Kinemage of the C-alpha trace (Angstrom):
@kinemage 1
@onewidth
@group {chain A} dominant
@subgroup {mainchain}
@vectorlist {calphas} color= white
{ca met a 1} P 18.562 206.356 116.175
{ca gln a 2} L 21.953 205.048 115.744
{ca glu a 3} L 22.905 203.411 112.472
{ca met a 4} L 25.364 201.035 112.392
{ca glu a 5} L 26.907 199.376 109.313
{ca leu a 6} L 29.485 198.102 107.178
{ca lys a 7} L 30.100 199.537 103.663
{ca phe a 8} L 32.229 198.229 100.655
{ca val a 9} L 33.059 199.093 97.326
{ca leu a 10} L 31.060 196.728 94.922
{ca ala a 11} L 33.207 195.400 92.396
{ca glu a 12} L 31.259 192.290 91.044
{ca pro a 13} L 28.035 191.571 89.537
{ca pro a 14} L 25.391 191.561 92.170
{ca ala a 15} L 24.026 188.359 91.449
{ca arg a 16} L 27.151 186.636 92.471
{ca leu a 17} L 26.843 188.323 95.733
{ca trp a 18} L 22.969 187.397 96.364
{ca ala a 19} L 23.814 183.679 95.608
{ca arg a 20} L 26.248 183.694 98.452
{ca val a 21} L 23.472 185.640 100.796
{ca lys a 22} L 21.220 182.501 100.325
{ca asp a 23} L 23.895 180.472 102.090
{ca leu a 24} L 23.577 182.834 105.150
{ca asp a 25} L 19.750 182.412 105.239
{ca ser a 26} L 18.149 179.583 103.625
{ca ser a 27} L 14.785 181.067 103.723
{ca phe a 28} L 16.067 184.193 101.945
{ca ala a 29} L 13.774 184.878 98.859
{ca gly a 30} L 15.721 187.252 97.237
{ca pro a 31} L 16.458 191.166 97.274
{ca his a 32} L 13.660 193.873 96.581
{ca thr a 33} L 14.887 196.166 93.870
{ca arg a 34} L 13.739 199.829 93.458
{ca thr a 35} L 15.015 203.159 92.165
{ca leu a 36} L 16.182 205.631 94.499
{ca ser a 37} L 16.760 209.513 93.904
{ca thr a 38} L 18.269 211.500 96.594
{ca leu a 39} L 19.174 215.138 96.763
{ca tyr a 40} L 21.615 216.451 99.524
{ca tyr a 41} L 21.077 220.104 100.600
{ca asp a 42} L 23.653 222.446 102.378
{ca thr a 43} L 23.671 226.260 102.666
{ca pro a 44} L 25.967 227.959 100.364
{ca asp a 45} L 28.663 228.390 102.930
{ca arg a 46} L 28.551 224.643 103.500
{ca ala a 47} L 27.589 225.155 107.335
{ca leu a 48} L 26.061 221.674 107.643
{ca arg a 49} L 29.011 219.989 105.941
{ca asp a 50} L 31.413 221.939 108.307
{ca ala a 51} L 29.291 220.534 111.394
{ca gly a 52} L 29.672 216.966 110.345
{ca ile a 53} L 25.844 217.138 109.309
{ca ala a 54} L 24.376 215.702 106.093
{ca leu a 55} L 20.794 216.685 105.029
{ca arg a 56} L 19.023 214.825 102.451
{ca thr a 57} L 15.575 214.105 100.839
{ca arg a 58} L 15.092 210.909 98.965
{ca arg a 59} L 12.304 209.661 96.742
{ca asp a 60} L 11.770 205.815 97.329
{ca gly a 61} L 8.952 204.478 95.397
{ca arg a 62} L 5.905 206.331 96.112
{ca arg a 63} L 7.516 207.499 99.353
{ca ser a 64} L 9.655 210.885 100.011
{ca leu a 65} L 11.599 210.873 103.121
{ca gln a 66} L 13.993 213.604 104.666
{ca thr a 67} L 17.070 212.269 106.430
{ca val a 68} L 19.640 214.259 108.717
{ca lys a 69} L 22.760 212.201 109.669
{ca ala a 70} L 25.336 213.293 112.340
{ca gly a 71} L 28.020 212.474 114.969
{ca arg a 72} L 29.450 210.027 112.216
{ca arg a 73} L 32.055 207.816 113.521
{ca ala a 74} L 33.871 206.030 111.044
{ca leu a 75} L 36.804 203.275 110.886
{ca gly a 76} L 37.584 201.598 107.693
{ca gly a 77} L 34.131 200.720 106.348
{ca phe a 78} L 32.256 200.643 109.683
{ca thr a 79} L 29.993 203.669 110.432
{ca asp a 80} L 27.991 204.745 113.526
{ca val a 81} L 26.061 207.717 112.982
{ca gln a 82} L 22.854 209.056 114.497
{ca glu a 83} L 20.216 209.429 112.138
{ca ser a 84} L 16.751 211.272 112.156
{ca glu a 85} L 14.184 210.556 109.456
{ca thr a 86} L 10.648 211.449 108.624
{ca phe a 87} L 8.208 211.551 105.900
{ca met a 88} L 8.015 214.510 103.954
{ca arg a 89} L 4.998 216.774 103.358
{ca gly a 90} L 6.238 219.140 100.682
{ca arg a 91} L 8.912 218.686 97.695
{ca thr a 92} L 11.673 220.388 99.833
{ca pro a 93} L 13.348 219.878 103.109
{ca asp a 94} L 11.955 221.261 106.281
{ca pro a 95} L 14.382 221.510 109.397
{ca asp a 96} L 11.488 222.250 111.747
{ca ala a 97} L 10.588 218.666 110.865
{ca ile a 98} L 13.506 216.666 111.940
{ca pro a 99} L 12.167 214.384 114.898
{ca asp a 100} L 15.324 214.510 116.956
{ca glu a 101} L 14.797 217.769 119.271
{ca ala a 102} L 18.645 218.323 119.754
{ca leu a 103} L 19.621 217.733 115.875
{ca arg a 104} L 16.558 220.018 114.950
{ca ser a 105} L 17.848 222.856 117.318
{ca arg a 106} L 21.426 222.438 115.804
{ca val a 107} L 20.462 222.203 111.954
{ca ala a 108} L 17.904 225.333 112.484
{ca glu a 109} L 20.824 227.439 114.264
{ca leu a 110} L 23.275 226.619 111.444
{ca cys a 111} L 20.663 227.416 108.492
{ca arg a 112} L 19.242 230.354 110.376
{ca gly a 113} L 19.047 233.155 107.756
{ca lys a 114} L 20.472 231.039 104.882
{ca glu a 115} L 18.969 229.398 101.939
{ca leu a 116} L 19.321 225.451 101.512
{ca val a 117} L 20.624 224.772 97.923
{ca val a 118} L 21.116 221.278 96.172
{ca val a 119} L 24.736 220.701 96.220
{ca ala a 120} L 24.326 216.898 94.841
{ca asn a 121} L 21.928 214.665 93.204
{ca met a 122} L 22.391 210.851 93.187
{ca arg a 123} L 20.175 208.147 91.403
{ca phe a 124} L 20.746 204.345 92.244
{ca arg a 125} L 19.240 201.062 91.821
{ca arg a 126} L 19.138 199.728 95.176
{ca ser a 127} L 18.553 195.956 95.959
{ca ser a 128} L 18.105 195.058 99.446
{ca gly a 129} L 16.934 192.348 101.915
{ca val a 130} L 16.763 191.377 105.260
{ca val a 131} L 18.793 188.217 106.275
{ca ser a 132} L 18.226 186.370 109.473
{ca leu a 133} L 21.107 184.676 111.545
{ca pro a 134} L 21.092 181.613 113.591
{ca asp a 135} L 21.665 183.592 116.945
{ca gly a 136} L 18.274 185.905 116.166
{ca ala a 137} L 20.309 188.540 114.733
{ca lys a 138} L 19.124 190.402 111.895
{ca val a 139} L 20.982 192.616 109.133
{ca glu a 140} L 19.951 194.079 105.949
{ca ile a 141} L 22.190 193.692 103.051
{ca ser a 142} L 21.966 196.330 100.249
{ca thr a 143} L 23.793 196.693 96.760
{ca asp a 144} L 23.637 200.464 95.344
{ca arg a 145} L 24.306 201.040 91.588
{ca gly a 146} L 24.229 204.320 90.146
{ca thr a 147} L 25.460 207.719 89.344
{ca ile a 148} L 26.430 210.749 91.916
{ca ser a 149} L 26.226 214.222 90.258
{ca ala a 150} L 27.385 217.515 91.472
{ca asn a 151} L 28.423 220.929 90.030
{ca gly a 152} L 28.013 219.476 86.494
{ca ser a 153} L 29.840 216.366 86.939
{ca ser a 154} L 28.668 212.850 87.079
{ca ala a 155} L 30.395 209.598 88.017
{ca pro a 156} L 29.153 205.930 88.451
{ca trp a 157} L 29.396 204.437 91.967
{ca asn a 158} L 28.399 201.058 93.521
{ca glu a 159} L 28.267 200.240 96.991
{ca leu a 160} L 27.474 197.117 99.415
{ca glu a 161} L 26.193 197.944 102.593
{ca val a 162} L 25.642 195.823 105.788
{ca glu a 163} L 23.353 197.272 108.314
{ca arg a 164} L 22.265 196.035 111.671
{ca val a 165} L 18.821 195.354 111.944
{ca glu a 166} L 18.442 193.611 115.285
{ca gly a 167} L 21.355 192.128 117.537
{ca ser a 168} L 24.773 192.850 118.309
{ca pro a 169} L 26.987 194.996 115.783
{ca lys a 170} L 29.464 192.195 115.831
{ca val a 171} L 27.319 190.164 113.606
{ca leu a 172} L 27.915 192.926 110.666
{ca phe a 173} L 31.716 191.600 110.738
{ca asp a 174} L 30.750 187.731 110.603
{ca val a 175} L 28.240 188.656 107.534
{ca ala a 176} L 30.914 190.201 105.518
{ca asn a 177} L 33.602 187.741 106.086
{ca ala a 178} L 31.083 184.975 105.025
{ca leu a 179} L 30.088 186.857 102.133
{ca tyr a 180} L 33.567 186.882 100.922
{ca pro a 181} L 35.357 183.768 102.299
{ca asp a 182} L 38.147 183.972 99.878
{ca gly a 183} L 39.142 187.698 100.711
{ca gly a 184} L 38.783 190.750 98.346
{ca leu a 185} L 36.616 192.996 100.448
{ca arg a 186} L 37.435 196.646 99.914
{ca phe a 187} L 36.078 199.171 102.425
{ca ser a 188} L 34.202 202.181 101.206
{ca arg a 189} L 35.540 204.807 103.607
{ca leu a 190} L 33.680 207.681 102.447
{ca pro a 191} L 29.754 208.459 103.104
{ca lys a 192} L 27.996 209.157 99.664
{ca ser a 193} L 27.580 212.824 100.737
{ca ala a 194} L 31.316 213.270 100.933
{ca arg a 195} L 31.893 211.871 97.559
{ca ala a 196} L 29.565 214.132 96.162
{ca glu a 197} L 31.374 217.097 97.802
{ca leu a 198} L 34.739 215.557 96.064
{ca leu a 199} L 32.891 215.343 92.950
{ca ala a 200} L 31.966 218.976 93.158
{ca thr a 201} L 35.450 220.297 94.281
{ca gln a 202} L 37.762 217.885 92.596
{ca gly a 203} L 35.753 216.158 89.907
{ca arg a 204} L 36.024 212.756 91.192
{ca val a 205} L 33.973 210.240 93.834
{ca ser a 206} L 37.118 209.144 95.701
{ca pro a 207} L 40.138 210.891 97.083
{ca pro a 208} L 43.799 210.052 95.482
{ca pro a 209} L 45.027 207.339 97.567
{ca ala a 210} L 47.825 208.861 99.625
{ca pro a 211} L 50.092 207.392 102.565
{ca arg a 212} L 48.528 207.802 105.961
{ca asn a 213} L 50.707 208.962 108.822
{ca ala a 214} L 49.947 208.492 112.401
{ca val a 215} L 48.231 211.382 113.955
{ca glu a 216} L 48.287 212.624 117.734
{ca val a 217} L 45.140 211.409 119.542
{ca pro a 218} L 44.065 214.356 121.891
{ca leu a 219} L 43.862 213.102 125.366
{ca ser a 220} L 42.800 214.458 128.852
{ca gly a 221} L 43.932 213.467 132.231
{ca asp a 222} L 40.193 212.986 133.278
{ca met a 223} L 39.406 210.313 130.602
{ca ser a 224} L 39.240 206.867 131.751
{ca ile a 225} L 41.854 204.286 130.467
{ca glu a 226} L 39.111 202.492 128.493
{ca ala a 227} L 38.150 205.900 126.677
{ca ala a 228} L 41.857 206.804 126.086
{ca ala a 229} L 42.954 203.103 124.776
{ca arg a 230} L 40.022 203.036 122.483
{ca asp a 231} L 40.716 206.386 120.977
{ca ile a 232} L 44.444 205.335 120.657
{ca met a 233} L 43.504 201.987 119.091
{ca arg a 234} L 41.097 203.560 116.772
{ca glu a 235} L 44.091 205.650 115.315
{ca cys a 236} L 46.062 202.766 114.942
{ca ala a 237} L 43.464 200.837 113.118
{ca asp a 238} L 42.645 203.787 110.955
{ca gln a 239} L 46.463 204.236 110.112
{ca ile a 240} L 46.609 200.271 109.094
{ca cys a 241} L 43.305 200.091 107.069
{ca ala a 242} L 44.314 203.108 104.983
{ca asn a 243} L 47.514 202.292 104.083
{ca ile a 244} L 46.570 198.727 103.164
{ca asp a 245} L 44.469 200.434 100.554
{ca val a 246} L 47.501 202.411 99.629
{ca val a 247} L 49.733 199.390 99.082
{ca arg a 248} L 46.990 197.771 96.950
{ca asp a 249} L 46.416 200.758 94.781
{ca thr a 250} L 49.658 202.444 94.240
{ca asp a 251} L 53.553 201.381 94.327
{ca asp a 252} L 54.290 204.372 96.566
{ca ile a 253} L 57.139 202.881 98.875
{ca glu a 254} L 55.674 205.173 101.824
{ca gly a 255} L 52.499 202.906 101.697
{ca pro a 256} L 54.430 199.809 102.920
{ca his a 257} L 56.393 202.170 105.217
{ca gln a 258} L 53.483 203.774 107.118
{ca leu a 259} L 51.448 200.278 107.283
{ca arg a 260} L 54.596 198.794 108.987
{ca val a 261} L 54.784 201.723 111.119
{ca gly a 262} L 50.682 201.359 112.054
{ca leu a 263} L 51.296 197.578 112.795
{ca arg a 264} L 54.183 198.405 115.407
{ca arg a 265} L 52.273 200.990 116.951
{ca leu a 266} L 49.389 198.535 117.404
{ca arg a 267} L 51.894 195.958 118.766
{ca ser a 268} L 52.794 198.706 121.163
{ca trp a 269} L 49.052 199.457 122.151
{ca phe a 270} L 48.707 195.744 122.910
{ca ser a 271} L 51.598 195.938 125.005
{ca ile a 272} L 50.800 199.032 126.869
{ca phe a 273} L 47.005 198.089 127.671
{ca arg a 274} L 47.245 194.036 128.123
{ca his a 275} L 47.017 194.710 131.833
{ca val a 276} L 43.669 196.542 131.870
{ca ala a 277} L 42.296 194.716 128.537
{ca arg a 278} L 43.391 191.394 128.700
{ca ser a 279} L 41.243 188.816 126.509
{ca ala a 280} L 41.705 185.666 124.484
{ca glu a 281} L 40.929 187.843 121.279
{ca leu a 282} L 43.450 190.487 122.221
{ca asp a 283} L 46.152 187.783 122.243
{ca arg a 284} L 45.156 186.407 118.949
{ca leu a 285} L 44.927 190.005 117.097
{ca ala a 286} L 48.393 190.416 118.416
{ca gly a 287} L 49.290 187.454 116.986
{ca glu a 288} L 47.734 188.202 113.432
{ca ala a 289} L 49.746 191.989 113.690
{ca ser a 290} L 52.919 190.449 114.130
{ca trp a 291} L 52.202 188.171 111.205
{ca leu a 292} L 51.089 190.592 108.971
{ca ala a 293} L 53.908 193.087 109.962
{ca gly a 294} L 56.491 190.301 108.907
{ca glu a 295} L 54.801 189.994 105.617
{ca val a 296} L 55.010 193.576 105.125
{ca ser a 297} L 58.495 194.012 106.445
{ca arg a 298} L 59.956 191.910 103.401
{ca leu a 299} L 58.737 194.410 100.933
{ca arg a 300} L 59.737 197.526 103.149
{ca asp a 301} L 63.233 196.082 103.516
{ca met a 302} L 63.746 195.607 99.963
{ca asp a 303} L 62.380 199.117 99.113
{ca val a 304} L 65.032 200.590 101.771
{ca ala a 305} L 67.834 198.619 100.555
{ca gly a 306} L 66.892 199.164 96.863
{ca arg a 307} L 66.178 202.684 96.886
{ca asp a 308} L 67.471 204.445 100.101
{ca ile a 309} L 70.839 202.719 100.055
{ca val a 310} L 71.870 200.957 96.968
{ca gly a 311} L 70.082 203.461 94.829
{ca ala a 312} L 71.584 206.442 96.633
{ca glu a 313} L 75.189 205.035 96.339
{ca ala a 314} L 74.693 204.444 92.718
{ca ala a 315} L 73.435 208.081 92.252
{ca arg a 316} L 76.513 209.345 94.187
{ca tyr a 317} L 78.989 207.217 92.080
{ca pro a 318} L 77.391 207.263 88.449
{ca gly a 319} L 80.409 205.774 86.817
{ca glu a 320} L 80.481 202.690 88.788
{ca ser a 321} L 78.202 200.547 86.962
{ca ser a 322} L 77.957 197.580 89.145
{ca leu a 323} L 75.972 199.784 91.880
{ca ala a 324} L 73.615 200.620 89.180
{ca ala a 325} L 73.178 197.018 88.457
{ca leu a 326} L 72.611 196.107 91.904
{ca ala a 327} L 69.912 198.825 92.321
{ca ala a 328} L 68.272 197.219 89.356
{ca leu a 329} L 68.398 193.771 90.633
{ca phe a 330} L 66.955 195.142 94.062
{ca ala a 331} L 64.199 196.896 91.945
{ca arg a 332} L 63.413 193.703 90.381
{ca his a 333} L 63.083 191.822 93.837
{ca ser a 334} L 60.747 194.853 95.303
{ca ala a 335} L 58.417 194.059 92.498
{ca asp a 336} L 58.171 190.485 93.235
{ca glu a 337} L 57.526 191.281 97.065
{ca arg a 338} L 54.977 193.633 95.962
{ca glu a 339} L 53.095 190.993 94.101
{ca asp a 340} L 53.456 188.554 96.866
{ca leu a 341} L 52.108 191.100 99.165
{ca leu a 342} L 49.153 192.033 97.599
{ca leu a 343} L 48.311 188.306 97.395
{ca val a 344} L 48.458 188.389 100.881
{ca leu a 345} L 46.435 191.819 101.528
{ca asn a 346} L 43.710 190.530 98.799
{ca gly a 347} L 43.448 187.337 100.662
{ca arg a 348} L 41.149 185.815 103.245
{ca arg a 349} L 43.438 186.152 106.052
{ca ala a 350} L 44.408 189.797 105.836
{ca gln a 351} L 40.544 190.882 105.414
{ca ala a 352} L 39.804 188.851 108.651
{ca phe a 353} L 42.526 190.778 110.398
{ca glu a 354} L 40.944 194.198 109.011
{ca leu a 355} L 37.369 193.313 110.030
{ca asp a 356} L 38.387 191.441 113.500
{ca leu a 357} L 40.408 194.616 114.329
{ca ile a 358} L 37.645 197.087 113.759
{ca arg a 359} L 35.346 194.902 115.437
{ca phe a 360} L 37.347 194.607 118.493
{ca val a 361} L 37.769 198.497 118.832
{ca glu a 362} L 34.155 199.439 117.866
{ca thr a 363} L 32.365 196.826 120.105
{ca arg a 364} L 34.553 196.772 123.147
{ca gly a 365} L 36.300 193.215 122.374
{ca trp a 366} L 38.398 193.601 125.244
{ca phe a 367} L 35.429 193.317 127.625
{ca glu a 368} L 35.510 189.973 129.709
{ca ala a 369} L 32.269 189.254 131.404
{ca thr a 370} L 34.204 186.795 133.633
{ca asp a 371} L 37.042 189.267 134.540
{ca leu a 372} L 35.178 190.992 137.569
{ca asp a 373} L 38.038 193.343 138.322
{ca gln a 374} L 38.198 194.535 134.700
{ca ser a 375} L 35.498 197.321 134.853
{ca arg a 376} L 37.515 198.862 137.435
{ca arg a 377} L 40.691 198.680 135.962
{ca leu a 378} L 39.405 200.363 132.736
{ca ala a 379} L 37.506 203.162 134.554
{ca ala a 380} L 40.864 204.211 136.411
{ca pro a 381} L 42.238 207.595 135.094
{ca val a 382} L 44.374 207.360 132.000
{ca ser a 383} L 46.915 209.739 133.890
{ca val a 384} L 47.804 207.110 136.343
{ca cys a 385} L 48.058 204.436 133.417
{ca ala a 386} L 50.171 206.813 131.385
{ca asp a 387} L 52.557 207.321 134.330
{ca glu a 388} L 52.810 203.769 135.006
{ca ala a 389} L 53.280 202.888 131.432
{ca leu a 390} L 56.080 205.393 130.733
{ca ala a 391} L 57.997 204.059 133.976
{ca arg a 392} L 57.759 200.543 132.802
{ca arg a 393} L 58.931 201.127 129.334
{ca trp a 394} L 61.949 203.388 130.502
{ca lys a 395} L 62.822 200.810 133.173
{ca lys a 396} L 63.043 198.178 130.587
{ca thr a 397} L 64.969 200.315 128.142
{ca arg a 398} L 67.869 201.373 130.693
{ca arg a 399} L 67.961 197.632 131.253
{ca his a 400} L 68.793 196.764 127.957
{ca ala a 401} L 71.050 199.821 127.637
{ca arg a 402} L 73.367 198.707 130.648
{ca gly a 403} L 77.034 198.273 129.387
{ca leu a 404} L 76.203 199.986 125.826
{ca lys a 405} L 79.736 199.959 124.764
{ca lys a 406} L 79.766 196.260 124.980
{ca leu a 407} L 76.673 195.308 123.684
{ca ser a 408} L 76.487 192.631 120.958
{ca val a 409} L 74.976 193.044 117.873
{ca ala a 410} L 71.941 191.037 118.813
{ca glu a 411} L 71.579 193.160 122.118
{ca arg a 412} L 71.729 196.261 120.165
{ca his a 413} L 69.058 195.311 118.114
{ca glu a 414} L 67.018 194.204 121.287
{ca leu a 415} L 67.609 197.767 122.657
{ca arg a 416} L 66.751 199.656 119.290
{ca lys a 417} L 63.258 197.976 119.644
{ca glu a 418} L 63.014 198.862 123.177
{ca leu a 419} L 63.726 202.509 122.315
{ca lys a 420} L 60.944 202.302 119.574
{ca lys a 421} L 58.223 201.206 121.944
{ca leu a 422} L 59.812 203.793 124.307
{ca arg a 423} L 58.706 206.412 121.555
{ca tyr a 424} L 55.402 205.086 120.571
{ca thr a 425} L 54.604 205.304 124.300
{ca phe a 426} L 55.585 208.878 124.328
{ca glu a 427} L 53.703 209.372 121.376
{ca phe a 428} L 50.556 207.728 122.920
{ca phe a 429} L 50.573 209.637 126.064
{ca gly a 430} L 52.251 212.795 124.993
{ca pro a 431} L 49.267 215.094 124.911
{ca leu a 432} L 48.642 214.690 128.454
{ca tyr a 433} L 51.797 216.261 129.556
{ca glu a 434} L 53.209 219.918 129.078
{ca pro a 435} L 54.891 220.108 125.707
{ca lys a 436} L 58.115 221.798 127.212
{ca arg a 437} L 58.317 218.916 129.598
{ca thr a 438} L 58.344 216.222 126.674
{ca ala a 439} L 60.198 218.151 124.133
{ca arg a 440} L 63.769 217.699 125.262
{ca leu a 441} L 63.335 213.939 126.185
{ca ala a 442} L 61.876 213.098 122.978
{ca gly a 443} L 64.383 214.970 121.059
{ca arg a 444} L 67.233 213.174 122.437
{ca leu a 445} L 65.355 209.792 122.223
{ca ala a 446} L 65.073 210.592 118.218
{ca ala a 447} L 68.668 211.546 117.865
{ca leu a 448} L 69.679 208.176 119.354
{ca gln a 449} L 67.041 206.399 117.437
{ca asp a 450} L 69.018 207.655 114.226
{ca ile a 451} L 72.026 205.981 115.316
{ca phe a 452} L 70.048 202.429 115.892
{ca gly a 453} L 68.611 203.067 112.423
{ca glu a 454} L 72.235 203.250 110.795
{ca leu a 455} L 72.848 199.981 112.650
{ca asn a 456} L 69.741 198.110 111.448
{ca asp a 457} L 70.210 199.232 107.934
{ca ala a 458} L 73.666 197.640 107.931
{ca ala a 459} L 72.498 194.676 109.474
{ca met a 460} L 69.521 194.259 107.327
{ca leu a 461} L 72.056 194.703 104.042
{ca arg a 462} L 74.179 192.039 105.350
{ca arg a 463} L 71.133 189.619 105.830
{ca leu a 464} L 69.844 190.345 102.277
{ca leu a 465} L 73.460 190.597 100.229
{ca thr a 466} L 74.682 187.313 101.746
{ca asp a 467} L 71.732 185.645 100.391
{ca pro a 468} L 72.583 183.979 97.143
{ca ala a 469} L 68.967 184.048 96.101
{ca ile a 470} L 68.947 187.601 96.051
{ca ala a 471} L 72.582 188.756 95.082
{ca pro a 472} L 73.926 185.588 92.999
{ca thr a 473} L 77.633 184.696 94.184
{ca ala a 474} L 78.599 183.945 90.594
{ca asp a 475} L 78.139 187.396 89.188
{ca ser a 476} L 81.440 189.109 89.749
{ca glu a 477} L 80.242 192.408 88.992
{ca leu a 478} L 77.395 192.260 91.347
{ca gln a 479} L 79.634 190.684 94.032
{ca arg a 480} L 81.766 193.987 93.572
{ca ala a 481} L 78.668 196.024 94.423
{ca val a 482} L 77.887 193.792 97.352
{ca gly a 483} L 81.139 194.518 98.740
{ca trp a 484} L 81.261 198.166 98.414
{ca ile a 485} L 77.588 198.359 99.935
{ca leu a 486} L 78.380 196.241 102.905
{ca gly a 487} L 81.665 198.082 103.481
{ca ala a 488} L 79.861 201.364 103.164
{ca thr a 489} L 77.145 200.574 105.207
{ca gln a 490} L 79.164 199.025 107.972
{ca leu a 491} L 81.486 201.977 107.988
{ca arg a 492} L 78.705 204.405 108.498
{ca ala a 493} L 77.229 202.287 111.158
{ca glu a 494} L 80.724 202.298 113.218
{ca ile a 495} L 80.747 205.789 112.872
{ca ala a 496} L 77.508 206.444 114.209
{ca trp a 497} L 78.078 204.072 116.985
{ca thr a 498} L 80.666 206.225 118.289
{ca gly a 499} L 78.337 208.824 119.386
{ca ala a 500} L 75.874 206.410 121.068
{ca ala a 501} L 77.351 206.606 124.545
{ca gly a 502} L 77.111 210.050 124.758
{ca leu a 503} L 73.290 210.253 123.375
{ca trp a 504} L 72.427 207.898 125.961
{ca arg a 505} L 74.267 209.878 128.754
{ca arg a 506} L 71.945 212.782 127.766
{ca leu a 507} L 68.591 210.897 127.451
{ca lys a 508} L 69.224 209.455 130.959
{ca arg a 509} L 70.128 213.025 132.398
{ca ser a 510} L 66.643 214.242 130.891
{ca arg a 511} L 63.700 214.872 133.344
{ca arg a 512} L 61.297 212.208 133.564
{ca phe a 513} L 58.144 214.312 132.847
{ca trp a 514} L 56.023 211.339 134.109
{ca ser a 515} L 57.497 211.237 137.422
{ca arg a 516} L 55.185 213.020 140.096
{ca thr a 517} L 57.957 213.458 142.536
């Protein structure tokens, strides 16, 4: 059977949560609480783990159950996994008793000739109950509070699970929002078996938070547009959700940067696939992504200005005290912006955006029953979509680049945005083409983007440093540094711009690898 659930870190007393559950279902009588004792098994060489399979036995009251989980697909706190469960006859796991034939054969093959050993044990107090919703759907809500033990180490772990019992998996997301109407939900991104593995190898049940870069999505030419669009969007959403947690938990300035990159990539996805996946929900999510990108950009711009530009200039000229003072001022502004962004990310609107984004990609949120032609569009080969998307984006870029040497500041900014969209389109569809065909054009595009990066930095500094709320005009020392930084960044931008025309010519001469003629 397929198990679909949302999992969250439980950071409050369960009694508060169960009080809100009653608001969802007035007939809910309260949770049933019992103790669960679980053992996870694997071969000494971790063959099951490496195959993405978890094998466990669990004592639940008087019952003993054997469960195998495989094919786990996860995004944020959403999990869709194949589960095969049976009552146990003995005290040790028996692969031959797995009900699912294909899964039984797979486990038997992996374990053949090997001993099954206990790799972790867990003991939890589980409180759970089934909630009936007005549309007839049912979900089971559970809280687990207890301890994970592995390799001589133990650690507490508390978790909330919302699992589908009947109805569409979409209801999971409605329930999660209803349980936390003011925000504050935190995804639990790993299964308990993975947390046990971390405890055994690293002595902790959660990995250290680290900025999440975009990764290439494997595509093949025979994939449908829908399958490719789903996989690309899933990658965008995962980058966003992971970096929201990084911003919440660390001061690493790469967190806001990668969060903004993820949001920009998602907005490019909306632009590329809108013609095949158009829906009212897509338009709404695009608006929410734009809003959140604006919130993140304020912190990211302050970080870049303070550390990468002003801070770097102060380090080059340590005797210039005004530069150090301006760098310190930016550091204070960055701290204020970070606090403001944390309020946003922990709030109701950002929480709803994360949940709605995951719901959209995992439940075919783009499907419109009244659009009779949509199924045909979604089933078309992605290779055709890629060629057309790249051709459209290239055409728009060329149009914005006309008369490059005479472009105004505003027109340069628009061209910079088009180049970025072109780059993301390359990255999305790149796996469909031969690397040798894409490398030259991609390299030339990157070089041109570097120039526009210098222009953007100069414009961003000008906007920030001419704002009296950021750099008080009455402070002569700060104004000395302001003049210094504005002059230096503008000079670097103008020098860089002298090479733009040549790079654009080379980019235009590059072979359009998406062209079939």
